[in-house]
C-alpha positions in Angstrom: 22.6 38.8 79.5 19.5 40.2 78.1 20.1 38.4 74.9 20.7 35.5 77.1 17.8 35.6 79.1 16.0 35.8 75.9 16.9 32.7 74.6 17.3 31.0 78.2 13.5 32.2 77.9 12.9 30.8 74.4 14.2 27.6 74.9 12.1 27.0 78.3 8.2 27.7 75.9 10.1 25.7 73.2 10.3 22.7 76.3 7.1 23.2 77.7 5.4 23.1 74.1 6.7 19.8 73.4 6.3 18.8 76.9 2.5 19.9 76.6 2.1 17.5 73.1 -1.3 15.7 73.1 -0.8 12.4 73.6 -3.5 9.9 71.4 -3.7 6.2 71.2 -5.2 3.9 68.6 -5.6 0.2 68.6 -4.2 -2.0 65.8 -4.1 -5.0 67.3 -5.4 -8.1 65.3 -8.8 -8.1 64.7 -11.2 -10.0 62.8 -10.1 -10.4 59.4 -13.1 -9.5 56.8 -13.9 -13.0 54.8 -12.2 -12.8 51.1 -14.8 -13.2 48.9 -13.6 -13.1 44.9 -16.0 -11.4 42.4 -16.9 -12.4 39.1 -14.8 -10.2 37.2 -11.1 -11.4 35.8 -9.8 -10.7 32.8 -6.1 -11.9 31.1 -4.7 -9.8 27.2 -2.5 -11.5 25.4 0.3 -10.8 27.2 -0.6 -13.1 29.5 -1.6 -9.5 32.3 -4.4 -10.9 34.4 -6.9 -8.5 36.3 -9.1 -9.5 38.9 -10.7 -8.4 42.0 -12.1 -9.4 45.4 -14.7 -7.9 48.2 -11.3 -5.9 49.3 -9.3 -5.0 46.5 -8.6 -5.2 42.6 -5.7 -7.3 41.6 -2.9 -7.5 39.2 -1.8 -10.4 38.4 -3.1 -11.8 41.8 -1.6 -9.3 43.7 -3.4 -6.6 45.4 -3.6 -3.3 43.0 -4.1 0.0 43.8 -4.7 1.7 40.6 -5.0 5.8 40.4 -7.9 6.9 37.7 -8.6 10.4 36.2 -11.7 11.9 34.2 -11.2 13.7 31.2 -14.3 14.1 28.6 -12.1 13.7 25.1 -15.6 15.5 23.2 -14.3 18.6 25.6 -10.8 18.4 24.5 -9.2 19.5 20.8 -8.4 16.1 19.2 -5.1 17.7 18.5 -3.8 18.2 22.1 -5.5 14.5 23.3 -1.9 13.0 23.1 -0.3 15.9 25.1 -3.0 15.9 27.9 -3.0 11.9 28.2 0.8 11.7 29.1 0.1 14.7 31.7 -2.5 12.6 33.3 0.3 9.5 33.1 3.0 12.0 34.3 1.1 12.9 37.4 0.7 9.4 38.4 -2.6 8.6 37.0 -2.5 5.2 35.2 -6.8 4.8 33.9 -8.6 7.7 31.8 -12.1 7.7 32.7 -14.3 9.2 30.2 -18.0 9.5 29.5 -19.8 8.8 26.1 -22.4 11.5 26.1 -25.2 10.0 23.6 -26.4 13.8 22.0 -23.0 14.6 21.4 -22.6 11.6 19.2 -26.6 10.9 17.6 -28.2 14.6 17.1 -30.2 14.6 15.3 -32.3 11.3 15.6 -30.3 8.7 13.2 -27.3 10.7 12.4 -24.4 9.6 14.7 -21.0 11.1 14.0 -17.9 9.8 15.7 -15.5 12.3 13.7 -12.9 14.9 15.1 -13.3 15.3 18.9 -16.0 12.9 18.8 -13.7 9.8 18.1 -13.3 7.7 21.0 -12.2 5.3 18.9 -8.8 7.3 18.4 -8.8 8.4 21.8 -8.9 5.4 23.2 -6.1 4.5 20.9 -3.7 7.0 22.1 -4.6 6.1 25.7 -3.2 2.6 24.7 -0.1 4.4 23.0 0.8 5.3 26.3 -0.1 2.6 27.8 -3.0 4.2 29.8 -5.7 2.3 31.1 -9.7 3.4 30.1 -12.5 2.9 32.0 -15.9 4.1 29.6 -18.8 5.4 31.5 -21.9 4.9 28.4 -25.0 5.7 30.5 -27.5 5.5 28.6 -27.9 8.6 31.2 -24.8 10.2 32.4 -25.1 13.8 33.6 -21.6 15.3 33.9 -23.1 18.9 32.9 -24.4 18.0 30.1 -28.1 19.2 28.5 -30.5 16.6 29.5 -27.3 14.6 31.1 -26.4 13.3 27.7 -30.1 12.3 25.9 -31.3 13.6 22.7 -34.1 15.9 23.2 -36.3 13.0 21.7 -35.2 10.4 24.5 -35.5 13.4 27.1 -39.3 14.0 26.3 -39.7 10.1 25.8 -42.2 8.4 29.0 -40.3 5.9 30.3 -36.6 6.7 29.8 -34.5 5.3 32.5 -36.0 2.3 32.4 -37.0 -1.5 31.1 -40.0 0.7 29.0 -39.4 -1.4 25.2 -39.3 2.2 23.4 -36.2 2.9 25.7 -34.6 0.1 25.5 -35.0 -0.4 21.5 -33.5 3.2 21.6 -30.9 2.7 23.9 -29.4 -0.7 22.4 -28.6 1.4 19.0 -26.3 3.2 21.4 -24.7 0.6 22.6 -24.7 -1.3 19.7 -22.4 1.6 18.1 -20.2 2.6 21.2 -19.5 -1.5 20.4 -18.6 -0.9 16.9 -16.3 2.0 17.8 -14.5 0.3 20.8 -14.3 -3.2 18.8 -10.8 -4.9 19.6 -9.9 -2.4 21.9 -10.7 -4.5 25.2 -8.4 -5.9 27.5 -8.8 -9.3 26.2 -7.6 -8.2 22.7 -4.9 -6.3 24.3 -6.6 -3.0 24.2 -6.6 -0.4 27.2 -10.5 -0.2 28.1 -10.7 -2.7 31.5 -14.3 -1.2 33.1 -17.2 0.3 31.9 -19.9 1.8 34.1 -23.6 1.7 33.6 -25.9 4.4 34.5 -25.2 6.9 36.5 -26.7 8.0 39.9 -29.9 6.2 39.5 -31.0 6.1 42.9 -34.5 5.9 42.0 -36.1 3.1 39.4 -35.8 -0.8 39.5 -32.9 -2.6 40.4 -33.8 -4.7 37.5 -32.6 -2.0 34.8 -28.8 -2.3 35.9 -29.0 -6.2 34.7 -31.3 -5.4 31.5 -28.3 -3.0 30.6 -25.6 -4.7 31.4 -27.0 -7.7 29.4 -27.8 -5.1 26.0 -24.0 -4.1 26.7 -22.6 -7.8 26.2 -24.5 -8.2 23.4 -22.9 -5.1 21.6 -19.9 -6.9 22.0 -18.8 -4.4 25.0 -16.5 -6.6 27.1 -15.0 -5.2 30.0 -12.8 -6.9 32.8 -15.0 -4.6 35.3 -18.5 -3.8 35.4 -19.0 -1.0 37.5 -22.2 2.0 38.7 -22.2 4.7 41.2 -22.6 3.9 45.0 -25.9 5.9 45.1 -27.4 3.5 42.5 -30.1 1.0 42.9 -29.2 -2.6 42.0 -29.8 -6.2 43.0 -26.3 -6.7 44.7 -27.0 -10.4 45.1 -26.1 -11.2 41.2 -22.7 -9.7 41.8 -22.6 -8.3 38.2 -21.4 -4.6 39.0 -19.1 -3.6 41.4 -20.6 0.3 43.4 -17.7 2.8 43.4 -18.1 5.8 45.8 -18.3 10.0 45.0 -17.5 12.7 47.5 -17.0 16.2 46.5 -15.2 18.4 48.7 -16.5 21.5 46.7 -20.0 21.6 45.9 -21.0 23.2 43.0 -24.6 22.7 43.2 -24.8 24.1 46.7 -25.5 27.8 47.7 -21.3 29.4 47.4 -19.9 25.7 46.5 -21.3 24.7 50.2 -20.3 24.3 53.8 -17.9 22.4 55.8 -18.3 18.8 54.8 -17.7 15.3 57.3 -15.4 14.1 54.4 -12.3 15.1 56.5 -13.7 12.9 59.5 -11.5 9.7 59.2 -14.3 6.8 60.1 -16.5 3.7 59.5 -16.7 3.9 55.4 -20.4 3.0 55.9 -21.3 5.9 58.6 -19.2 8.8 55.8 -21.3 7.2 52.6 -24.5 6.8 54.6 -23.6 10.9 55.1 -22.6 11.8 52.0 -24.9 9.7 50.1 -28.5 9.0 51.7 -29.3 5.4 51.7 -26.5 2.7 51.2 -28.2 0.0 48.4 -25.8 -2.9 49.1 -24.0 -4.6 51.7 -20.7 -2.5 52.0 -18.9 -5.7 52.6 -19.7 -7.1 49.5 -17.4 -5.2 47.2 -14.3 -3.5 47.5 -13.9 0.1 48.4 -13.1 2.8 45.2 -13.8 6.0 43.9 -15.3 7.0 41.0 -15.9 10.7 41.7 -13.7 11.8 44.0 -13.8 15.3 43.5 -10.6 16.8 42.2 -12.3 20.2 42.0 -16.0 21.4 40.9 -18.0 23.1 38.7 -19.1 26.6 39.1 -22.6 27.5 37.6 -23.8 31.6 37.3 -25.1 31.9 40.7 -22.5 29.5 42.9 -19.0 30.5 42.9 -15.8 29.7 44.9 -12.5 28.9 44.9 -11.0 24.9 45.0 -7.7 24.7 47.2 -5.1 22.4 46.3 -4.5 21.6 50.3 -8.0 20.7 51.0 -8.1 18.7 47.7 -5.1 16.6 48.8 -6.7 16.3 52.4 -10.0 14.9 51.2 -8.1 12.2 49.1 -5.5 11.7 52.4 -8.9 11.2 53.8 -10.1 8.6 51.3 -7.3 6.7 51.4 -6.8 6.1 55.1 -10.3 5.4 55.1 -9.6 2.0 53.5 -10.4 3.1 49.5 -8.2 0.9 47.3 -9.5 2.6 43.8 -8.8 6.4 43.7 -10.7 7.9 40.7 -11.5 11.3 39.8 -13.8 13.5 38.7 -12.5 15.7 36.9 -9.0 15.1 36.4 -8.3 17.4 33.3 -11.2 20.0 32.6 -12.3 20.9 28.7 -15.1 23.5 26.8 -18.5 22.5 26.5 -20.1 21.8 22.9 -21.9 24.9 21.8 -25.6 24.1 22.9 -24.8 21.2 25.1 -24.4 22.5 28.4 -26.5 21.8 31.1 -28.9 25.1 31.7 -27.4 27.6 34.7 -23.6 26.5 33.4 -21.0 28.0 31.4 -19.0 26.7 28.0 -15.7 26.5 30.2 -16.1 22.9 32.1 -13.2 23.8 33.5 -14.0 22.4 36.9 -11.2 24.0 38.7 -9.3 21.0 38.0 -5.6 20.0 38.4 -5.1 20.0 34.8 -7.2 22.9 33.4 -9.5 23.3 30.2 -6.8 24.6 28.4 -3.6 21.9 29.8 -2.1 23.9 31.8 -1.3 22.4 35.6 -2.5 23.6 38.9 -0.9 23.1 42.1 -3.5 21.0 42.8 -1.6 18.4 40.2 1.4 18.6 42.0 -0.4 17.8 45.5 -2.5 14.8 44.0 0.9 13.5 42.7 2.5 13.1 45.6 0.1 10.6 47.1 -0.1 9.1 43.7 3.5 8.2 43.5 3.0 7.0 47.1 -0.2 4.7 46.1 1.5 4.0 42.8 4.8 2.5 45.1 3.4 1.1 48.7 -0.1 0.6 47.5 0.5 -3.3 46.9 1.1 -3.3 50.7 -1.8 -0.7 51.2 -3.9 -2.3 49.4 -4.2 -5.4 51.8 -4.3 -3.0 55.2 -7.1 -3.4 57.4 -8.6 -0.2 58.8 -7.8 0.8 62.2 -10.4 3.4 63.9 -9.6 5.5 66.5 -11.8 4.5 69.8 -13.1 8.1 70.3 -12.7 9.1 66.5 -13.9 13.1 65.9 -17.4 13.4 64.3 -18.0 17.0 64.3 -16.7 18.9 61.3 -16.2 22.1 63.5 -13.9 20.2 65.6 -10.6 21.8 65.5 -9.1 21.0 68.5 -8.6 17.1 68.5 -6.4 15.1 66.3 -8.1 13.6 63.4 -6.5 10.4 62.9 -6.3 6.7 61.4 -4.1 3.3 60.7 -4.2 1.2 58.1 -1.8 -2.0 58.8 -1.6 -5.8 57.8 0.5 -8.3 60.2 1.8 -5.4 62.3 3.4 -3.1 59.7 1.6 -0.4 58.3 1.0 3.5 58.0 -0.9 6.0 60.6 -2.9 8.9 58.5 -3.4 12.5 60.4 -5.3 15.1 59.2 -5.4 18.7 59.9 -7.5 20.1 57.3 -11.0 20.6 56.6 -12.5 22.8 53.9 -13.5 25.9 55.0 -12.4 25.6 58.7 -9.3 27.4 59.3 -7.5 24.6 61.5 -4.6 25.5 64.1 -1.2 24.0 64.1 -1.0 21.1 66.6 1.7 19.5 68.5 0.8 15.9 69.4 2.4 12.0 69.8 0.5 8.9 68.7 1.0 5.4 70.2 0.0 2.6 68.2 -0.8 -0.5 70.1 -0.1 -3.4 68.4 0.1 -7.5 69.2 3.6 -7.5 70.1 4.4 -3.9 70.9 3.4 -0.6 70.6 5.1 1.9 68.7 5.3 5.5 70.3 6.3 8.6 67.5 8.1 11.3 68.8 6.3 14.8 69.7 6.0 16.2 66.3 4.3 19.5 64.5 1.0 18.9 62.3 0.7 21.9 60.9 -2.9 23.6 59.7 -3.9 23.4 56.7 -1.6 19.5 56.5 -1.9 16.1 56.6 0.6 13.1 57.1 1.0 9.6 56.6 3.8 8.5 58.7 5.1 4.8 57.9 5.9 1.7 61.2 7.5 -1.3 61.2 8.4 -0.5 57.5 10.2 -3.6 55.6 13.2 -2.6 53.6 15.4 -5.5 52.3 15.9 -7.6 55.5 15.9 -4.5 57.8 12.9 -3.1 60.0 12.3 0.6 60.5 10.4 1.1 63.3 8.9 4.7 62.2 9.2 7.8 60.5 8.3 11.4 61.2 8.2 11.9 57.6 6.1 10.5 54.9 6.7 8.4 52.0 6.8 9.4 48.9 8.2 6.6 46.4 10.6 3.6 46.8 13.0 2.5 44.3 14.6 -1.1 43.9 18.0 -0.8 41.6 19.8 -4.4 42.1 20.7 -4.6 45.6 20.2 -0.8 46.3 16.7 0.1 47.8 15.9 4.2 48.3 12.8 5.4 49.9 12.2 8.7 49.3 10.4 10.8 51.8 8.7 14.0 52.2 9.5 15.9 55.5 6.0 17.4 57.2 6.2 21.0 57.4 8.4 22.1 60.4 9.4 19.1 61.1 12.8 17.4 61.7 13.3 13.8 60.7 13.2 11.1 63.1 13.2 7.6 62.7 14.4 4.0 64.5 15.5 0.7 62.8 15.5 -2.2 64.6 19.1 -2.7 65.4 19.2 -6.6 65.3 18.1 -5.8 61.2 21.0 -3.7 60.2 24.7 -3.8 59.8 25.6 -0.2 60.0 27.3 1.3 63.3 28.0 4.9 61.9 25.6 7.1 60.7 26.9 10.5 59.4 25.4 13.6 59.7 22.7 11.8 62.4 22.3 12.1 66.0 22.0 8.5 67.6 20.9 7.0 70.2 20.5 3.2 71.6 17.6 2.5 73.3 15.5 -0.7 73.5 16.8 -2.6 70.7 16.3 0.5 68.7 18.5 2.5 66.7 17.3 5.9 66.8 18.6 8.9 64.4 17.6 12.5 64.4 18.2 14.5 61.4 21.4 17.1 61.5 23.2 18.4 58.2 22.4 15.2 56.3 19.0 14.5 54.7 20.2 11.4 53.4 20.8 8.5 54.9 23.1 4.7 54.3 22.6 2.1 55.7 23.5 -1.7 55.0 21.2 -4.8 55.7 22.5 -8.3 57.4 22.1 -9.2 53.8 24.5 -6.9 52.5 21.8 -4.9 50.8 22.1 -0.6 50.7 19.1 1.1 52.1 19.4 4.9 50.8 16.6 7.1 52.8 16.2 10.1 51.1 14.5 13.2 52.5 13.0 16.2 50.4 11.6 19.4 51.5 7.5 19.9 50.6 8.5 21.9 48.2 11.1 19.3 46.7 8.4 16.5 46.9 5.5 18.8 45.2 8.7 19.4 42.2 9.3 15.6 42.0 8.6 13.2 38.8 8.8 9.1 39.0 10.1 7.9 36.0 12.6 5.3 34.7 15.5 6.5 33.4 18.1 4.0 31.4 16.5 0.9 33.0 16.4 2.4 36.9 13.8 3.9 39.2 14.7 7.3 38.9 13.2 10.7 40.0 13.3 14.2 38.4 13.3 17.2 40.7 12.5 20.6 39.2 9.8 23.6 39.1 9.3 22.7 35.5 6.1 20.8 34.6 7.8 17.2 33.6 5.7 15.6 30.5 7.1 11.9 30.8 7.6 9.8 27.7 9.7 6.3 27.2 12.6 8.6 25.1 11.7 12.0 25.9 11.1 14.8 29.0 9.8 17.5 28.2 9.9 20.6 30.5 7.7 23.5 30.5 7.5 26.4 32.8 5.9 30.1 32.4 7.9 33.0 32.3 11.9 31.3 32.8 13.6 30.5 29.9 16.2 28.8 32.0 15.7 25.3 33.2 16.9 23.9 36.6 16.4 19.9 36.8 18.1 17.4 39.6 18.3 13.8 39.2 18.5 10.5 41.5 20.1 8.3 41.7 23.0 10.5 40.8 25.9 9.4 37.6 23.1 8.7 35.6 24.6 10.1 32.9 20.4 10.2 32.1 20.2 12.9 29.0 22.1 12.7 25.6 24.2 15.8 25.2 23.9 17.4 28.6 26.9 17.1 31.1 25.4 17.1 34.9 26.9 19.0 37.6 27.3 15.7 40.1 26.2 16.7 44.0 25.9 14.7 46.7 22.8 13.4 46.4 21.6 14.7 43.2 22.8 15.2 39.6 22.0 19.1 38.4 21.5 20.0 35.1 20.9 23.3 34.0 19.5 24.0 30.1 19.3 28.0 29.1 17.2 28.8 26.2 16.5 32.3 24.3 14.1 34.7 25.6 11.0 35.3 23.9 8.8 38.4 24.2 5.2 38.0 23.4 4.2 39.4 20.3 0.4 40.5 21.1 -1.2 43.2 20.8 -4.0 44.1 23.3 -6.7 46.8 22.3 -9.6 48.1 24.0 -12.2 49.3 21.8 -14.8 49.8 25.1 -14.2 49.6 28.7 -15.6 46.0 28.7 -14.5 44.6 25.8 -10.4 43.7 24.7 -9.0 42.8 21.4 -6.1 40.5 21.4 -3.9 39.9 18.6 -2.0 37.2 18.4 1.1 36.0 16.6 1.1 33.2 13.7 3.7 31.5 15.5 6.2 30.5 18.1 9.5 29.9 18.6 10.5 25.9 19.2 11.3 26.7 22.8 7.6 28.6 23.7 4.9 25.8 23.8 2.5 28.3 24.5 1.0 31.6 25.5 -0.7 32.4 28.5 -2.9 35.1 28.5 -3.2 36.4 32.3 -6.7 38.3 32.6 -7.4 40.2 36.2 -10.9 41.5 36.1 -14.0 43.0 37.9 -17.2 41.8 36.8 -19.8 38.6 36.6 -18.0 36.8 34.1 -15.7 37.0 30.9 -16.6 35.4 27.3 -13.8 34.2 24.7 -14.9 35.0 21.1 -13.2 33.8 17.8 -14.2 34.9 14.3 -17.7 36.3 16.1 -18.1 33.0 17.3 -18.4 32.3 21.4 -15.6 29.6 22.2 -15.3 29.6 25.9 -16.0 31.7 29.3 -14.9 32.4 32.6 -17.1 32.4 35.7 -15.5 35.3 38.2 -15.2 33.7 41.7 -11.6 36.2 42.5 -8.7 35.0 40.3 -6.8 35.6 37.4 -7.9 33.5 34.0 -5.2 32.0 32.5 -6.2 31.4 28.8 -3.8 29.0 27.1 -3.6 30.7 23.3 -2.1 27.9 21.2 -5.5 26.5 20.1 -6.3 30.0 19.1 -3.2 31.2 16.8 -4.3 30.5 13.5 -7.3 32.7 13.7 -4.8 35.7 14.9 -7.1 37.5 16.9 -9.4 36.4 19.7 -12.0 39.2 21.4 -12.9 39.1 25.1 -16.4 40.6 26.7 -16.7 41.6 30.1 -20.4 40.8 31.4 -21.8 42.4 34.4 -21.9 41.5 38.3 -25.2 40.0 39.4 -25.8 40.3 43.2 -27.7 37.1 43.5 -24.4 35.6 42.7 -23.0 33.4 46.0 -19.7 32.6 47.0 -17.1 35.7 46.3 -15.3 37.3 49.0 -17.6 40.7 50.5 -14.0 42.7 49.5 -14.3 42.2 46.2 -17.7 42.6 45.6 -17.6 45.9 47.1 -14.7 46.9 44.7 -16.8 45.9 41.6 -19.6 47.7 43.2 -16.9 51.0 43.5 -15.2 50.1 40.4 -17.4 48.8 38.1 -17.1 46.0 35.3 -13.3 46.7 34.0 -10.1 45.1 33.2 -7.8 45.7 35.6 -4.9 43.8 33.9 -4.4 41.8 30.5 -1.0 40.4 29.6 0.6 37.5 28.1 3.4 34.9 29.3 5.1 32.7 26.9 5.4 29.0 28.4 8.8 27.8 27.6 9.6 24.5 26.6 12.6 22.1 26.3 13.0 18.9 25.2 15.7 16.3 27.0 16.1 13.2 24.9 17.0 10.1 27.6 20.4 8.2 27.0 20.4 4.7 26.2 
């Protein structure tokens, strides 16, 4: 009886909680549509593919196109690693590689140009082309990027009138552009190459608008001929000439501020111009004349000797989700891949490491933020054509205080009554409580009411309404769309479940032929078939045209471990704990500390890999690949308390891609040396320094030297500062972990 009373009490509390769900409303009925203005940027490659843009979105072959762009600096990554790192970016859903061309990397001393080794931009761009990755060059002449003098050679930095139309500066800049033009000849989109965009200058917030015009004239004269020309949005230019496209920047973590900054307004859905003005200051152009796009969406940030912080993956994901919700139609990250500075060319106050806490770190390791963002990239790549054409509808009283933890942050993107509800419950440097909510979306002919659901703290959600699949119409789903496959007459929508939320959805009853739904609780009401998941997280429905509609629901963890690809000519999904590098003919799996690999493949019965027999399941085929255990042959000695000598093996077995040295220490920083040369470093922020040892193998030995803590450093947790003061500078633990690897050959 006592247990029964407890159960009844808990049930009553649960029902009361549901009943107390906060109801929000948003009007997404037709409003005045912004006039579509075609911008003067258009190109066609020899294969007949066209790229263009209007004031709303970019276009491919005349259809809305939502590109994803990520920054990787070729000069900051070893050339022997370029191809592998490009593949990692592509596997993560990135389609454009952006890169600075730092002047002082290539002309030093004056009159001596170097385009070899890790400065060989031509080879780098050609490797991007090999893997069907587009390229956006950021050619300066001034760049910043935490490079000495912002990328200027010393004599340019000392020159009066630099970053202006001063004839002496222009004459030297012409030489730079001519060099870039020679190195990239034949690699532009019109020639069949991958270069589609070029950014001029960077953050040119003072000076003369005519300087941007002059730089473009110079670049064209140097045979730099992309489809799109861009600037950063906080640049002065003549917007009436329509000769460049302003792209925005925003950082949740700000390495240039004390402790990486405070809570920012970037997590508040709202009018684009309102947030831009807050983040950038004055806006120098008519925001209605250009599409909304990002060139510097902070996927991390650079720490300095004085400012430290830890980049949280859920914050990075939420920031991007917010940008998409408020109308971005190009997502460009800075940085998506970390790197290592050229010694002597790092900006003062910065380390050699340019890791940036990026999704792909300095050594090519994938951080959790990579997988968090991959979820959004898969969504953008599969639903972007619909999304790019959708208008933004704000709530009547949107949250405007970044410290508001009570009210729901939400916004809608919709077109012709179909769209997505964006909800956010994440704020940088503020812990957000769970919220029980229900949202009503008012449309011209109806109001869509989402069932009440739990939006956990530190999470976000994108929920579809009036989604057309085949000839069926899904009225709503309380799960986030991840991917859309079309294989013959079968269309599959993969959804990510929201943490703690059992999926519910509704079909327009008149749009489907199916009458029974195995494993789903069913209720018919108001012309809808309402379904709630039971023991089955997959659903197959027939529409009135005889098409098969397959809905598959993944947990959040499965979604993070999902990889979109083509297998045997079909849209497919791999789910694996391993990192997955996708190429046309093979799939490479890599994982730390586990020699055995497990892979699930959707759709089942593909027999996707040669020489491997799958185990068939209800939804997925499963594969298990076992490889040999490897005990790292690494010797670690400590000649002094703050010095470690690491003896490396000369080679690794075929199933080990690299060794990762986990360095757990206390102190201000750690420096890595090889053959007496300072290679890179790590600024202490309380996390373990993970060093990819593959690049150091031939030297056989590396040295790590710890530097003492400085009490002027900000951003490190007080408990860690106390531990350092009590114990002093020291190694806590250093160990090598194998990164196992196996290669699956794709069956034809």
